N, C-alpha and C positions, 0 to 999 in steps of 0.2 A: 646324515640321518637325523632328524630332529629330535632333540631330548623330551619335547612335551609334544603330544599329538593334540591338535585342535579337537575340541569334541564338537560333533554334530548338533547344531542347534535344533532344538525341540520345540514343537508349538505347545509350551505348557501355558496354561491359563495364569494372568498376573497374580501374584501373591496379594491376599487381601491386606489392607490397610487396618493395622492393629489399633491404631488410634481412633478409629471411626466405629463408634456403638453400632449395635443393629438398628436401623432405620435411620439413621444419618447419612448426609450426603457427604463423600469425601471432598476434602478443600478445593482438589483439582477441578470437580465437577460444579462446584458452587459459581454462581454468576458472579462477575466483579462487581456489580452495581445494577440495581433494576433497569436503569437508563441505559446500559450498554449491553448490547447481545453477545456478550462472550462471557465464558467461564473462565475462572481463574488459570485452569490447563491451557485453554485456548489463547489466552493472553501471553502466557509464558512462551508459547510455540510462536506466535506473531513476533514477540520481541526479539525472539533469538533468530528466527530467520530473518527478521528486517534488518540485523545486522550485516549480512551479505549485500541486501539492498542497499542501505546506507552507505556502504563503502563505495558503490556505484551510482550514488545519487545523481549527479549531474548526468551520466551515461543514461541512465534510466529515465530520467525526464526528458533530455534530448531525443531517445528513441522514443518515448510516449508523444510527445509534441511532432515529432516529424510523421510517425503513423496518423496521428490525428489530421496533421495538414496535408498529407498525401491523400488520404480519403476526402477531405473537405477542405480543399485550399479556401474557400470562402472564409472559413474561421480566422484565417492568419490576417486578411485584411479587415475583417469585420472587429477583431477584438484586439489584434497587435498590430495594426497598422503603423505606428511611431516606432517599432522596433524591427519590423520585418520589411518596411516599403524598398521595393526592388529586389528584394530577395526570392530567388526561386525556391518556394519552400517545398516543392516535389522532388527537388533534386538535393539528394543526401549530402554531398559534399557542399555545395552552396550555403544548405541549411546549418550545417555543422561550423561553418566558417563565420557564421553571423554573429560576432561578438556582442552587438547591441542587445542581442535576446537573452544570452548568456546569465545575466543577474536575476531575471526573471525564472529561468530554468534553476538557479541555485535557491531561489527563495522558495519556489515549490516544493524542492527537495527538501530545503529546511523545515518547511512547515509540516511534510508528510512526517519527516521523523520526530518533531515534536507531538504529532498526534499519537505515534505508537509509544514512544517514550514516556508520555504524560499518562498512559493507562494506568499507571499503578496509583495515580490519585484522580479518580472520575471527576472530581470538581475542577481539577485543572484542566484535564481533557476537554471537559465540556466547556470551559471558558476560552480555551484556544480555539476550538471548534466555532464557538459564537463570535469571537474575533475575526475568525477568516469569513465567517458568514457575513458578518458587517462590511469587510472589505470587498467582498464580492457582489453585495448588494448595490454597491455604488458602480458598478458595471450594469446599467441599466439593460443593455442587449443582450447580455448572457440569459441563454436558453436552457432548460432542462435538456432538449436533445444533445446539444453542445457537450454538456457536462457529462451526459451518459455516455457520448462517445469518447470523452476523455477516459470516463471509467473503464471502458471495455479496452482501449488502446494500453492503458495502465495496467490491467490485469495480464494481459498479454505478454506485456514486458518482464512484468513479475516472473512469470513462468519461464520465459527466456532467461533472464539473469539468473535465477535460482537454481535452474537446470533439473537435476536430480533429486533436489531439496523440496522441489515444488511437487511433492507426492499428494495422493487423494485428499489425506488429512490437511496439508498445507493450503491446498486448492480450496477446501470447503471454508477453512477459516478466513482466507482473502475475500472470498466472495461472500461471506456473510458480514466481514467488517467494513471493508472499502465502499461497498455500496452504500450501508448504512452512513458512514462518516462522510461521504460526498454528498448524500442527501441531505445531511445535517448542515453541510457548509452552503448548499444552494438554498 
């Protein structure tokens, strides 16, 4: 018999923030910066959940691109022919064994890590996104539908990797932040 009994959780309202004066907005609900559509609390949640994504960065990007190429094999030849020539991109084993594409997957994972981790300094975040935008502008054939489909595959993979941590709150934050970030890149 346990010495301490667990108390049942009650649905009590959150305690008021005693550091907030009437009429003021709590820090967690204040925007990071007018240029970024997240509050401080949303940034915190994004960065905390992103740690799990970051640990599986290569796996996440492999799954994202595999989903993208399974749905649209033409993107593999249109944008990544030099890496994927002769690779059956709709065959998961063949795609995973393509070592030539791994550096690109790692670079994308690192770039997304930097996006999330730089949110504590909005100027650094925006400079990083500008750099990614300039780099993607060199790919003349890159189009918005392809980027939008990448975004959709990526968000599906986030849900898969985060499992039960991908609750309604996190889903809302990811669906708010990542479309914004990807739109800025394109």
